[in-house]
C-alpha positions as CSV (number, residue, x, y, z in Angstrom):
1,M,61.1,24.9,-26.8
2,D,57.4,24.1,-26.8
3,L,55.6,26.0,-29.5
4,L,52.1,24.7,-28.7
5,H,49.6,27.0,-27.0
6,D,48.7,26.4,-23.4
7,R,45.1,25.5,-24.4
8,F,46.4,22.3,-26.0
9,Y,47.4,21.1,-22.6
10,A,44.3,22.2,-20.7
11,I,42.1,19.4,-19.4
12,P,38.7,19.9,-21.1
13,D,35.6,20.4,-18.9
14,R,33.5,17.7,-20.6
15,A,30.5,18.2,-18.4
16,R,30.4,21.9,-19.2
17,N,30.9,21.3,-22.9
18,V,28.0,18.8,-23.0
19,D,25.8,21.3,-21.1
20,R,26.7,24.1,-23.5
21,Y,26.0,21.8,-26.5
22,I,22.5,20.9,-25.3
23,Q,21.8,24.5,-24.5
24,E,22.7,25.5,-28.1
25,M,20.6,22.7,-29.5
26,V,17.6,23.8,-27.5
27,D,18.0,27.3,-28.7
28,L,17.9,26.0,-32.3
29,L,14.4,24.6,-31.8
30,V,13.2,28.0,-33.0
31,A,15.9,28.7,-35.7
32,D,14.8,30.7,-38.7
33,D,15.6,27.8,-41.1
34,L,12.8,25.1,-41.2
35,R,15.2,22.2,-42.0
36,M,17.4,23.3,-39.0
37,R,14.4,23.4,-36.6
38,E,13.2,20.0,-37.7
39,G,16.6,18.4,-37.7
40,V,17.3,19.6,-34.2
41,K,13.9,18.4,-33.0
42,D,14.5,15.0,-34.5
43,A,18.1,14.8,-33.2
44,L,17.1,15.6,-29.6
45,G,14.0,13.5,-29.7
46,T,15.5,10.3,-31.3
47,E,19.2,10.4,-30.8
48,L,19.9,12.1,-27.4
49,N,21.2,9.7,-24.8
50,T,18.6,9.2,-22.0
51,A,21.3,9.9,-19.4
52,L,21.4,13.5,-20.7
53,F,17.7,14.1,-20.3
54,P,18.0,16.0,-16.9
55,I,20.3,18.5,-18.7
56,L,17.8,18.9,-21.5
57,L,15.0,19.3,-19.0
58,K,16.9,22.0,-17.1
59,H,17.4,24.1,-20.2
60,L,13.8,23.7,-21.3
61,R,12.5,24.9,-17.9
62,S,14.9,27.8,-17.8
63,I,13.6,29.1,-21.2
64,V,9.9,28.5,-20.4
65,A,10.3,30.4,-17.2
66,H,10.8,33.6,-19.3
67,F,7.3,33.1,-20.8
68,F,5.7,34.1,-17.5
69,E,5.5,37.4,-15.7
70,N,4.4,37.6,-12.1
71,D,3.3,33.9,-12.5
72,R,1.1,34.8,-15.4
73,A,1.7,33.7,-19.0
74,K,2.6,36.4,-21.5
75,P,2.1,34.7,-24.9
76,Q,4.1,35.8,-27.9
77,S,4.7,34.2,-31.3
78,P,8.3,33.0,-30.6
79,F,7.3,31.6,-27.2
80,S,4.4,29.7,-28.8
81,H,6.5,28.2,-31.5
82,F,9.2,27.1,-29.0
83,I,6.6,25.3,-26.9
84,E,5.1,23.6,-29.9
85,Q,8.6,22.4,-31.0
86,A,9.5,21.3,-27.5
87,I,6.4,19.3,-27.1
88,S,6.9,17.5,-30.4
89,M,10.5,16.8,-29.5
90,L,9.6,15.4,-26.0
91,R,7.0,13.1,-27.5
92,L,9.7,11.6,-29.8
93,F,11.9,11.2,-26.7
94,F,9.3,9.6,-24.5
95,E,8.3,7.1,-27.2
96,R,11.7,5.4,-26.7
97,F,12.1,6.2,-23.0
98,T,11.6,3.1,-20.9
99,E,13.4,3.8,-17.7
100,P,11.8,5.2,-14.5
101,F,12.4,8.8,-13.5
102,S,14.3,9.9,-10.4
103,E,12.2,11.9,-8.0
104,Q,13.8,15.2,-9.0
105,T,13.4,14.5,-12.7
106,S,9.8,13.6,-12.3
107,E,9.1,16.9,-10.4
108,R,10.8,18.8,-13.3
109,V,8.7,17.0,-15.9
110,C,5.5,17.7,-13.9
111,G,6.5,21.4,-13.6
112,L,7.2,21.6,-17.3
113,L,3.9,20.1,-18.2
114,I,2.0,22.5,-16.0
115,D,3.9,25.5,-17.5
116,F,3.1,24.3,-21.0
117,T,-0.5,23.8,-20.1
118,R,-1.0,27.2,-18.4
119,Y,0.7,29.0,-21.2
120,T,-1.4,27.3,-23.9
121,N,-4.6,27.8,-22.0
122,R,-3.9,31.5,-21.7
123,L,-3.0,31.6,-25.4
124,G,-6.3,30.1,-26.4
125,N,-8.2,32.9,-24.5
126,M,-6.5,35.8,-26.4
127,G,-8.8,35.9,-29.4
128,S,-9.4,34.3,-32.8
129,D,-6.0,35.3,-34.1
130,Y,-4.4,32.8,-31.7
131,Y,-7.0,30.1,-32.0
132,A,-5.4,27.9,-34.6
133,I,-2.0,27.6,-32.9
134,A,-3.5,27.3,-29.5
135,T,-5.7,24.4,-30.6
136,R,-2.7,22.7,-32.3
137,I,-0.6,23.0,-29.2
138,K,-3.4,21.8,-26.9
139,Y,-3.8,18.7,-29.1
140,K,0.0,18.0,-28.8
141,I,-0.1,18.4,-25.1
142,A,-2.9,16.0,-24.7
143,Q,-1.1,13.4,-26.8
144,L,2.1,13.9,-24.8
145,C,0.4,13.5,-21.5
146,E,-1.4,10.3,-22.6
147,L,2.0,8.9,-23.8
148,I,3.7,9.8,-20.5
149,V,1.1,8.3,-18.3
150,N,-0.1,5.4,-20.4
151,H,2.9,3.9,-22.2
152,K,2.6,0.1,-22.7
153,D,6.2,-0.7,-22.1
154,R,6.9,1.1,-18.8
155,V,5.3,2.3,-15.6
156,D,3.7,5.8,-15.4
157,L,6.3,8.5,-15.5
158,V,4.1,11.0,-13.7
159,N,2.3,9.8,-10.5
160,N,1.9,13.1,-8.7
161,P,-1.8,13.4,-7.8
162,I,-1.6,17.2,-7.5
163,I,-0.3,17.5,-11.1
164,K,-2.8,14.9,-12.4
165,N,-5.8,16.7,-10.7
166,Q,-4.6,20.0,-12.2
167,M,-4.2,18.5,-15.7
168,I,-7.6,16.9,-15.9
169,D,-9.3,20.3,-15.2
170,Y,-7.6,21.7,-18.3
171,F,-8.5,18.6,-20.4
172,L,-12.1,18.9,-19.4
173,S,-12.2,22.6,-20.4
174,W,-10.4,21.9,-23.7
175,A,-12.7,19.0,-24.8
176,A,-15.1,21.1,-26.8
177,S,-18.6,20.0,-27.9
178,V,-18.6,17.7,-30.9
179,N,-20.6,18.9,-33.9
180,M,-21.4,17.2,-37.2
181,V,-18.6,18.1,-39.6
182,S,-20.8,17.4,-42.6
183,C,-23.4,20.0,-41.5
184,I,-21.1,23.0,-41.4
185,S,-19.8,25.3,-44.2
186,A,-16.6,24.4,-46.1
187,E,-14.6,27.3,-44.6
188,E,-15.3,26.1,-41.1
189,A,-14.5,22.5,-41.8
190,S,-10.8,22.8,-41.0
191,R,-11.5,24.5,-37.7
192,Q,-14.2,22.0,-36.7
193,R,-11.9,19.1,-37.6
194,A,-9.2,20.5,-35.3
195,N,-11.8,20.8,-32.5
196,R,-12.9,17.2,-33.0
197,D,-9.3,15.9,-33.0
198,L,-8.6,18.0,-29.8
199,S,-11.7,16.5,-28.1
200,M,-10.7,13.0,-28.8
201,A,-7.1,13.6,-27.7
202,C,-8.3,15.2,-24.4
203,L,-10.7,12.2,-23.8
204,K,-7.8,9.8,-24.3
205,A,-5.6,11.8,-21.9
206,L,-8.5,11.9,-19.4
207,S,-9.0,8.2,-19.6
208,A,-5.3,7.7,-18.8
209,F,-5.2,10.2,-16.0
210,Y,-8.5,8.9,-14.4
211,D,-7.1,5.4,-14.0
212,G,-6.8,5.0,-10.2
213,L,-6.8,8.7,-9.5
214,K,-8.9,10.1,-6.6
215,L,-10.3,13.5,-7.5
216,Q,-9.1,16.1,-5.0
217,A,-9.0,19.8,-5.1
218,R,-5.6,21.4,-5.4
219,H,-5.9,23.4,-2.2
220,Y,-6.9,20.3,-0.3
221,L,-4.0,18.3,-1.6
222,I,-1.5,21.0,-0.7
223,R,-2.9,21.3,2.8
224,H,-3.4,17.6,3.6
225,G,-1.0,15.8,1.3
226,S,-1.7,13.2,-1.4
227,K,-2.3,10.3,1.1
228,S,-5.7,11.6,2.0
229,N,-8.7,9.7,0.6
230,F,-11.2,12.5,0.9
231,V,-13.0,13.3,-2.3
232,H,-15.7,16.0,-2.4
233,V,-19.0,14.9,-4.0
234,R,-19.3,18.3,-5.8
235,L,-15.9,17.7,-7.5
236,F,-16.9,14.3,-8.7
237,S,-20.3,15.6,-9.9
238,R,-18.5,18.2,-12.1
239,H,-16.5,15.6,-13.9
240,Y,-19.4,13.2,-14.1
241,D,-21.9,15.7,-15.3
242,Y,-19.6,17.1,-18.0
243,L,-18.8,13.6,-19.4
244,T,-22.4,12.4,-19.3
245,F,-23.5,15.6,-21.1
246,M,-20.9,14.9,-23.8
247,L,-22.0,11.3,-24.0
248,T,-25.6,12.4,-24.5
249,E,-24.7,14.9,-27.2
250,V,-22.6,12.4,-29.1
251,T,-25.3,9.7,-28.9
252,K,-27.8,12.2,-30.3
253,L,-25.5,13.1,-33.2
254,E,-24.9,9.4,-33.8
255,A,-28.7,8.7,-34.0
256,V,-29.1,11.7,-36.4
257,A,-26.3,10.3,-38.7
258,V,-27.9,6.8,-38.6
259,R,-31.3,8.2,-39.6
260,S,-29.7,10.3,-42.4
261,R,-27.9,7.2,-43.7
262,K,-31.2,5.2,-43.8
263,S,-32.9,8.1,-45.6
264,K,-30.2,8.3,-48.2
265,L,-30.3,4.6,-48.7
266,A,-34.1,4.8,-49.2
267,S,-33.8,7.7,-51.6
268,G,-31.0,5.9,-53.4
269,G,-33.3,2.9,-54.1
270,S,-35.9,5.2,-55.6
271,I,-33.4,7.0,-57.7
272,T,-32.0,3.7,-59.0
273,G,-35.5,2.5,-59.8
274,N,-36.2,5.7,-61.9
275,G,-33.0,5.2,-63.9
276,S,-30.4,7.5,-62.3
277,T,-27.5,8.9,-64.1
278,P,-23.9,7.8,-63.2
279,E,-23.3,11.2,-61.7
280,Q,-26.2,10.9,-59.4
281,A,-25.2,7.5,-58.3
282,A,-21.6,8.6,-57.6
283,A,-22.8,11.6,-55.6
284,L,-25.1,9.4,-53.5
285,Q,-22.2,7.0,-52.9
286,R,-20.0,9.9,-51.7
287,E,-22.7,11.1,-49.3
288,L,-23.2,7.6,-47.9
289,S,-19.4,7.2,-47.4
290,S,-19.2,10.5,-45.6
291,I,-22.1,9.6,-43.3
292,T,-20.6,6.2,-42.6
293,R,-17.3,7.7,-41.6
294,E,-19.3,10.1,-39.3
295,I,-21.0,7.2,-37.6
296,V,-17.8,5.3,-37.0
297,E,-16.1,8.4,-35.6
298,L,-19.0,9.3,-33.3
299,S,-19.1,5.7,-32.1
300,G,-15.4,6.1,-31.2
301,F,-16.2,9.3,-29.2
302,R,-19.0,7.5,-27.4
303,E,-16.8,4.5,-26.4
304,Q,-13.9,6.8,-25.3
305,T,-16.3,8.9,-23.2
306,M,-17.6,5.7,-21.6
307,H,-14.0,4.6,-20.8
308,C,-13.5,7.9,-19.0
309,L,-16.7,7.5,-17.0
310,V,-15.8,3.9,-16.0
311,K,-12.3,4.8,-14.8
312,L,-13.7,7.9,-13.0
313,M,-16.2,5.9,-11.1
314,A,-13.9,2.9,-10.4
315,A,-11.3,5.2,-8.8
316,N,-13.9,7.2,-6.8
317,M,-16.5,4.7,-5.7
318,N,-17.4,6.4,-2.5
319,P,-18.3,9.8,-3.9
320,S,-19.9,8.1,-6.9
321,F,-22.2,6.2,-4.6
322,R,-23.1,9.3,-2.6
323,Y,-23.6,11.3,-5.8
324,F,-26.1,8.8,-7.1
325,V,-27.9,8.4,-3.8
326,N,-28.4,12.2,-3.8
327,M,-29.4,12.2,-7.4
328,F,-32.0,9.4,-7.0
329,H,-33.4,11.2,-4.0
330,H,-33.9,14.5,-5.8
331,R,-34.8,12.9,-9.2
332,Q,-36.8,9.9,-8.2
333,Y,-39.1,10.5,-11.1
334,D,-36.4,11.1,-13.7
335,L,-36.2,8.2,-16.1
336,S,-32.8,9.2,-17.6
337,P,-30.8,6.1,-18.5
338,R,-27.4,7.7,-18.0
339,P,-26.6,6.4,-14.5
340,H,-27.9,2.9,-15.2
341,S,-25.9,2.6,-18.4
342,C,-22.7,3.8,-16.8
343,F,-23.0,1.4,-13.9
344,S,-23.9,-1.5,-16.2
345,Y,-20.8,-0.8,-18.3
346,L,-18.7,-0.7,-15.1
């Protein structure tokens, strides 16, 4: 007589078990225990077999769908923490992912990126209480998008022009103006540092997305398809004007920092000549080091903005030419060096 239960003879549904396991792991991304959350994030990001990525993606999208009501994001604290964890996990995954996506998987990735971005953009507009986490998530989204599009070991994982054109609009709006960190109060330094990090991350993502991308409005792409070469001059001018404004502001700040450094060096020489104390010399050295770091960082902003402008114009030469013809026609007495410097760099 067989004393074993019937379940010992049942053939296991391995596909269902794997699906359930990944679902439970995804749920644990927002577990109460910190070590549990971080362990699950690292396991999914670094250990999950790439063949199981479509299942992971399916569960991520099914959860994120609950964060919207009538196609409008409804931010809440658990939702925000889940998205932040999911983005960090996906970045770990994509750092080791070298295979091309199937068309269906690529569409799901694009949809997930748009959902993340729309939710976070809404979160950032809800007031100062949500500012810190919104800025942090925006920064991670920009880093993730740059990695997906601009990985050195594989082709772009996202080539949908509709998605790319949507994403660059968000990146433009997120790249806040750059201010001098050394000129603000100590209590605002952390927030300003986060703003500057976000601006640089958005510029890097923009540079990756601009590469070979024709600027097209979303409604036009939906109506005429991605094969159309039409690019409206007004759409180009919006991107160009924003980037050149940022370039001008960063260049001004860089000039101010250089003058400040020269002034400090001159005053340092006079202090040394008058027999300064070791404390005064150390304080001067700290100020010079801070200003030098500022100059180096602003120089990096300037170069990254120029990279964006070059790729923007290289991919959109026809509207670029028409824009400058119109600009020179209306501003023939304007001696601004911005157009000349951009074309010279190109």
